[in-house]
C-alpha positions in Angstrom: 227.0 107.3 125.1 224.9 106.3 128.1 221.9 105.9 125.8 223.8 103.5 123.6 225.0 101.5 126.6 221.5 101.4 128.0 220.1 100.0 124.7 222.8 97.4 124.7 222.2 96.5 128.4 218.4 96.4 127.9 218.7 94.1 124.8 221.2 91.8 126.6 219.0 91.5 129.7 215.9 91.0 127.5 217.6 88.3 125.4 218.7 86.6 128.6 215.1 86.7 129.9 213.8 85.1 126.6 216.6 82.5 127.0 215.5 81.5 130.5 211.8 81.1 129.6 212.7 79.1 126.5 214.9 76.8 128.6 212.0 76.1 130.8 209.9 75.5 127.7 212.6 73.1 126.4 212.6 71.2 129.7 208.8 70.8 129.6 208.6 70.0 125.9 211.9 68.5 124.8 212.8 68.3 121.1 212.9 64.8 119.7 213.6 63.3 116.2 210.0 63.1 115.1 209.1 66.6 116.3 206.6 68.4 114.0 207.4 72.1 114.4 204.3 73.3 112.7 202.0 71.3 115.1 203.4 71.2 118.6 201.4 71.4 121.8 199.5 74.7 122.4 201.2 75.2 125.8 204.6 75.2 124.1 203.4 78.1 121.9 202.1 79.9 125.0 205.4 79.7 126.7 207.2 81.0 123.6 204.8 84.0 123.5 205.4 84.6 127.2 209.1 84.5 126.6 209.0 87.1 123.8 206.6 89.4 125.7 208.7 89.2 128.9 212.0 89.7 127.1 210.7 92.8 125.1 209.2 94.3 128.3 212.5 93.8 130.2 214.6 95.2 127.4 212.5 98.3 127.0 212.2 98.8 130.8 215.9 98.5 131.5 217.0 100.7 128.6 214.5 103.5 129.4 215.3 103.3 133.1 219.1 103.5 132.7 219.1 106.2 130.0 219.5 109.9 131.0 217.9 111.6 128.0 215.1 110.7 125.6 214.3 107.8 127.9 211.1 106.8 126.2 212.8 106.7 122.8 215.7 104.7 124.1 213.3 102.1 125.6 211.3 101.9 122.5 214.4 101.3 120.4 215.7 98.5 122.7 212.2 96.9 122.7 212.0 97.3 118.9 215.2 95.3 118.6 213.6 92.4 120.5 210.4 92.9 118.5 212.4 92.4 115.3 213.8 89.2 116.7 210.2 88.1 117.4 209.0 88.9 113.9 212.0 87.1 112.4 211.3 84.1 114.7 207.6 84.0 113.6 208.5 84.0 109.9 211.4 81.6 110.1 209.9 78.9 112.2 206.4 79.2 110.8 204.0 78.7 113.7 200.2 78.9 113.1 199.2 82.4 111.9 197.1 83.1 115.1 200.2 82.4 117.2 202.3 84.7 115.1 199.8 87.5 115.3 199.3 87.1 119.1 203.1 87.0 119.6 203.8 90.2 117.5 200.9 92.2 119.0 201.7 91.1 122.6 205.3 91.9 122.1 204.5 95.3 120.7 202.3 96.2 123.6 205.0 94.9 126.0 207.6 97.2 124.4 205.4 100.3 124.8 204.5 99.4 128.4 208.0 98.6 129.4 209.4 101.8 127.9 206.7 103.9 129.4 207.1 102.4 132.9 210.9 102.6 132.7 210.9 106.2 131.6 208.7 107.1 134.6 211.3 105.8 137.0 214.2 107.9 138.3 217.6 106.3 138.6 221.0 107.8 139.3 
């Protein structure tokens, strides 16, 4: 039961982290009527990639740190949920291919790193 709750907690905190960074992105690069989604400023894409990487890392870290058993697996699962959101986002919005590849690879590495670091911590 604690593993399931830790996955939920990790995903919620990770999604909130993505939300915060995307709100910063939106304040720096506001949407307007003639916005071309396929060709925005490169810095906007960089902030989106940072948001996804940070959110996935946080989700995997929190989930694996809070879980009592199979901590690495729990962290990887929570991170994989955010990774699936990242993949869905890449295919639904349609950024340039290089951005999608960097986003997915960076998020995958963040999931593994977050789960590994969270699993090495001892809590409660």
